[in-house]
GUKOLZA-789293 format. One record per residue: residue number from 1; residue in one letter; chain; y, z, x of N, C-alpha, C in turn. Coordinates in steps of 0.1 Angstrom, whole numbers, plus 5000, padded with zeros to 4 digits. Layout:
// GUKOLZA-789293
num,residu,chaine,n_yy,n_zz,n_xx,ca_yy,ca_zz,ca_xx,c_yy,c_zz,c_xx
NUM,A,A,Y,Z,X,Y,Z,X,Y,Z,X;
...
END
This chain:
// GUKOLZA-789293
num,residu,chaine,n_yy,n_zz,n_xx,ca_yy,ca_zz,ca_xx,c_yy,c_zz,c_xx
1,M,A,5101,8082,5349,5100,8095,5359,5100,8109,5352;
2,S,A,5094,8115,5356,5094,8131,5352,5108,8138,5358;
3,A,A,5113,8145,5351,5125,8154,5355,5123,8163,5369;
4,G,A,5108,8167,5370,5107,8173,5382,5102,8164,5390;
5,A,A,5098,8149,5390,5100,8139,5401,5114,8136,5407;
6,A,A,5124,8135,5396,5137,8131,5402,5143,8144,5412;
7,N,A,5137,8156,5410,5146,8167,5419,5133,8170,5430;
8,A,A,5121,8163,5430,5115,8164,5443,5120,8160,5455;
9,A,A,5118,8176,5463,5124,8172,5478,5110,8167,5487;
10,P,A,5117,8158,5498,5108,8154,5504,5099,8165,5510;
11,A,A,5085,8161,5514,5073,8172,5521,5083,8176,5534;
12,A,A,5082,8190,5536,5090,8193,5549,5081,8186,5559;
13,G,A,5085,8181,5569,5080,8174,5582,5073,8161,5583;
14,V,A,5074,8155,5572,5071,8143,5569,5073,8131,5578;
15,L,A,5089,8135,5581,5097,8125,5591,5095,8132,5605;
16,A,A,5092,8142,5606,5092,8149,5621,5089,8137,5633;
17,G,A,5095,8139,5642,5093,8130,5653,5098,8115,5652;
18,R,A,5105,8113,5641,5107,8099,5640,5123,8099,5639;
19,V,A,5130,8089,5644,5143,8085,5646,5151,8074,5635;
20,I,A,5157,8081,5625,5162,8073,5614,5176,8069,5614;
21,L,A,5181,8059,5614,5195,8053,5615,5203,8050,5601;
22,V,A,5212,8060,5596,5218,8061,5585,5229,8055,5585;
23,T,A,5234,8042,5578,5246,8037,5579,5251,8040,5565;
24,G,A,5265,8043,5564,5275,8047,5553,5272,8064,5552;
25,A,A,5269,8070,5563,5262,8081,5563,5271,8096,5555;
26,Y,A,5280,8089,5553,5293,8103,5545,5294,8101,5530;
27,G,A,5290,8087,5529,5291,8083,5511,5283,8091,5504;
28,G,A,5285,8092,5492,5276,8101,5481,5262,8096,5485;
29,L,A,5255,8082,5482,5243,8079,5485,5239,8078,5496;
30,G,A,5247,8077,5508,5243,8081,5523,5240,8095,5531;
31,E,A,5250,8102,5525,5249,8116,5526,5238,8123,5521;
32,A,A,5236,8119,5508,5223,8124,5502,5210,8121,5507;
33,A,A,5212,8108,5511,5199,8103,5520,5195,8111,5533;
34,A,A,5207,8112,5540,5209,8117,5553,5203,8132,5551;
35,R,A,5206,8140,5540,5201,8150,5539,5187,8154,5536;
36,A,A,5183,8141,5527,5168,8142,5523,5158,8141,5536;
37,C,A,5161,8129,5544,5155,8127,5559,5155,8141,5565;
38,A,A,5167,8147,5569,5166,8157,5576,5156,8168,5570;
39,Q,A,5159,8169,5558,5148,8181,5553,5133,8175,5553;
40,A,A,5133,8163,5559,5117,8161,5558,5116,8160,5573;
41,G,A,5124,8165,5583,5121,8166,5596,5128,8153,5606;
42,A,A,5134,8142,5599,5142,8130,5611,5149,8134,5618;
43,T,A,5148,8131,5627,5161,8130,5637,5171,8117,5632;
44,L,A,5184,8123,5630,5192,8111,5622,5203,8106,5631;
45,V,A,5205,8092,5631,5217,8089,5639,5225,8087,5625;
46,L,A,5238,8088,5623,5249,8092,5616,5258,8081,5616;
47,L,A,5258,8067,5610,5263,8059,5612,5275,8056,5600;
48,G,A,5291,8056,5605,5302,8053,5597,5311,8052,5603;
49,R,A,5325,8049,5598,5338,8044,5602,5348,8056,5602;
50,K,A,5346,8061,5595,5356,8075,5592,5350,8087,5602;
51,V,A,5353,8090,5611,5350,8100,5620,5346,8115,5616;
52,P,A,5360,8119,5610,5361,8131,5603,5351,8134,5591;
53,K,A,5349,8121,5583,5340,8122,5574,5322,8123,5578;
54,L,A,5321,8116,5586,5309,8117,5593,5305,8128,5600;
55,S,A,5316,8135,5606,5315,8153,5612,5310,8160,5603;
56,R,A,5315,8157,5590,5311,8166,5581,5298,8165,5573;
57,T,A,5293,8153,5574,5279,8152,5569,5271,8157,5582;
58,Y,A,5273,8154,5596,5270,8158,5607,5265,8176,5607;
59,D,A,5276,8182,5602,5273,8194,5601,5264,8201,5592;
60,A,A,5265,8191,5578,5257,8193,5567,5241,8193,5575;
61,V,A,5240,8181,5578,5227,8174,5583,5220,8184,5592;
62,K,A,5228,8187,5603,5224,8199,5614,5219,8212,5607;
63,A,A,5223,8215,5597,5222,8229,5591,5210,8227,5586;
64,I,A,5202,8216,5584,5193,8213,5577,5180,8212,5584;
65,G,A,5183,8203,5595,5168,8196,5600,5173,8197,5618;
66,P,A,5167,8188,5625,5169,8187,5638,5183,8182,5640;
67,Q,A,5190,8184,5653,5204,8179,5653,5206,8166,5654;
68,P,A,5209,8160,5646,5218,8146,5646,5229,8139,5654;
69,A,A,5226,8129,5655,5237,8117,5664,5245,8112,5656;
70,L,A,5259,8113,5661,5268,8102,5653,5271,8089,5662;
71,Y,A,5274,8079,5652,5275,8065,5658,5286,8063,5651;
72,P,A,5301,8061,5656,5310,8056,5649,5312,8042,5649;
73,L,A,5312,8032,5639,5312,8019,5638,5320,8016,5629;
74,D,A,5327,8006,5625,5333,8000,5615,5326,7987,5610;
75,L,A,5316,7986,5602,5314,7974,5602,5316,7960,5599;
76,A,A,5328,7963,5592,5339,7952,5590,5341,7945,5601;
77,G,A,5346,7951,5614,5349,7946,5623,5339,7945,5636;
78,A,A,5328,7950,5631,5314,7950,5645,5312,7934,5644;
79,D,A,5307,7930,5656,5300,7918,5660,5289,7919,5665;
80,P,A,5278,7908,5667,5268,7908,5669,5264,7919,5686;
81,A,A,5274,7914,5692,5275,7923,5706,5276,7939,5705;
82,D,A,5282,7942,5693,5281,7957,5691,5269,7963,5686;
83,Y,A,5262,7954,5678,5250,7957,5675,5241,7957,5687;
84,E,A,5238,7950,5695,5232,7951,5704,5238,7961,5715;
85,A,A,5249,7963,5717,5249,7975,5724,5244,7989,5715;
86,M,A,5248,7988,5702,5243,8001,5694,5230,8004,5697;
87,A,A,5219,7993,5696,5204,7989,5698,5198,7995,5714;
88,D,A,5210,7993,5721,5208,7996,5734,5208,8012,5738;
89,T,A,5221,8018,5730,5225,8032,5732,5213,8039,5724;
90,L,A,5206,8035,5711,5195,8040,5705,5183,8041,5713;
91,E,A,5177,8033,5718,5166,8030,5727,5168,8043,5739;
92,R,A,5182,8041,5748,5183,8050,5758,5184,8063,5753;
93,E,A,5193,8065,5743,5198,8079,5742,5186,8086,5730;
94,M,A,5181,8077,5722,5170,8087,5710,5158,8083,5714;
95,G,A,5154,8074,5725,5139,8071,5728,5134,8060,5720;
96,G,A,5142,8054,5710,5138,8045,5702,5140,8045,5687;
97,L,A,5135,8036,5674,5142,8039,5660,5126,8036,5654;
98,H,A,5126,8046,5643,5118,8043,5635,5122,8037,5619;
99,G,A,5134,8036,5616,5138,8033,5605,5153,8029,5604;
100,I,A,5158,8024,5597,5173,8020,5590,5169,8021,5575;
101,L,A,5181,8028,5573,5184,8033,5559,5199,8025,5555;
102,H,A,5202,8016,5553,5213,8009,5549,5221,8014,5538;
103,C,A,5228,8023,5535,5237,8025,5527,5253,8023,5528;
104,A,A,5257,8016,5537,5269,8013,5539,5271,8005,5526;
105,A,A,5286,8004,5521,5288,7995,5510,5303,7995,5511;
106,E,A,5307,7981,5509,5322,7979,5505,5323,7975,5490;
107,F,A,5330,7981,5482,5334,7978,5466,5347,7980,5465;
108,T,A,5356,7972,5463,5370,7972,5462,5372,7972,5445;
109,G,A,5364,7971,5434,5365,7973,5421,5362,7958,5414;
110,L,A,5360,7957,5404,5360,7945,5395,5372,7939,5393;
111,K,A,5374,7924,5394,5387,7918,5390,5384,7906,5387;
112,P,A,5391,7897,5382,5390,7884,5381,5390,7876,5393;
113,L,A,5383,7864,5396,5381,7857,5409,5396,7853,5414;
114,E,A,5402,7848,5404,5416,7841,5406,5424,7853,5413;
115,A,A,5424,7867,5412,5431,7883,5413,5424,7885,5428;
116,T,A,5414,7881,5434,5409,7888,5446,5409,7878,5455;
117,P,A,5420,7888,5465,5422,7879,5478,5411,7877,5488;
118,P,A,5412,7863,5491,5403,7859,5501,5398,7865,5510;
119,E,A,5406,7875,5519,5402,7884,5529,5394,7897,5523;
120,E,A,5396,7901,5511,5389,7913,5506,5372,7906,5500;
121,F,A,5375,7894,5500,5362,7889,5495,5352,7887,5503;
122,V,A,5359,7878,5517,5352,7884,5530,5348,7894,5536;
123,R,A,5356,7903,5532,5349,7917,5540,5339,7923,5531;
124,N,A,5339,7922,5520,5330,7930,5508,5316,7922,5510;
125,L,A,5317,7907,5513,5305,7900,5518,5301,7905,5533;
126,H,A,5309,7906,5543,5303,7911,5554,5297,7923,5553;
127,V,A,5305,7933,5548,5299,7945,5551,5287,7947,5543;
128,N,A,5283,7943,5531,5274,7943,5521,5263,7933,5526;
129,L,A,5265,7921,5533,5254,7913,5537,5251,7911,5551;
130,T,A,5262,7907,5556,5262,7900,5568,5258,7913,5579;
131,A,A,5267,7920,5580,5265,7932,5588,5254,7942,5588;
132,P,A,5247,7941,5577,5233,7949,5576,5221,7940,5584;
133,W,A,5224,7927,5580,5216,7915,5586,5217,7915,5600;
134,L,A,5226,7915,5607,5232,7916,5621,5225,7931,5629;
135,L,A,5228,7942,5620,5224,7954,5624,5209,7952,5627;
136,T,A,5202,7948,5615,5188,7947,5615,5180,7940,5627;
137,Q,A,5187,7928,5628,5184,7917,5637,5181,7927,5651;
138,A,A,5197,7932,5654,5197,7939,5669,5185,7949,5668;
139,C,A,5184,7957,5659,5172,7968,5660,5158,7964,5658;
140,L,A,5158,7950,5655,5145,7946,5654,5134,7951,5666;
141,P,A,5136,7947,5679,5129,7950,5688,5123,7965,5691;
142,L,A,5132,7973,5687,5130,7988,5686,5120,7991,5674;
143,L,A,5126,7988,5664,5114,7990,5652,5102,7982,5652;
144,R,A,5101,7971,5659,5087,7967,5660,5075,7976,5670;
145,K,A,5084,7983,5678,5076,7994,5687,5073,8005,5682;
146,A,A,5076,8006,5670,5069,8017,5661,5059,8015,5652;
147,A,A,5049,8020,5653,5037,8014,5645,5041,8017,5629;
148,D,A,5047,8023,5624,5050,8020,5612,5066,8021,5607;
149,S,A,5073,8014,5610,5089,8014,5612,5093,8010,5598;
150,A,A,5104,8009,5590,5109,8003,5578,5124,8003,5579;
151,V,A,5125,7991,5571,5141,7992,5568,5143,7992,5554;
152,V,A,5152,7998,5547,5157,8002,5535,5169,7998,5534;
153,F,A,5171,7989,5522,5185,7989,5515,5187,7991,5504;
154,V,A,5197,8002,5503,5201,8010,5490,5216,8001,5486;
155,A,A,5214,7999,5471,5225,7997,5465,5226,8004,5453;
END
């Protein structure tokens, strides 16, 4: 990839009229992705567990594009009913959903297997695998209503 391509901004308006849910919206990749989507005109739903950090991303994104929405949720503790409620809220308040950008991640660092507490392993597995699957499953009916929806997993 050329240096210019690495720094290329999305075309203004290319995501206008689209509602995109960004998980992990206040982390490094999540915030960068949210800013890029806002520059492209998307209306964002910013999901994360730490409201003060989520609010900072909200302010940054609001200065770039359409007014975003906040959806505080801790993926580690959420269950299928929480994701169904979220999907209902997205449909009612946002009018639908065109994409999900999964940026949330749990990484506590590398360590030997015998030094990893089982609770830590289970939390990592849930936040990184099970939660995105459950969230996506709950949102599929909304995504199917959009002609060209997408789900993107960032690793």
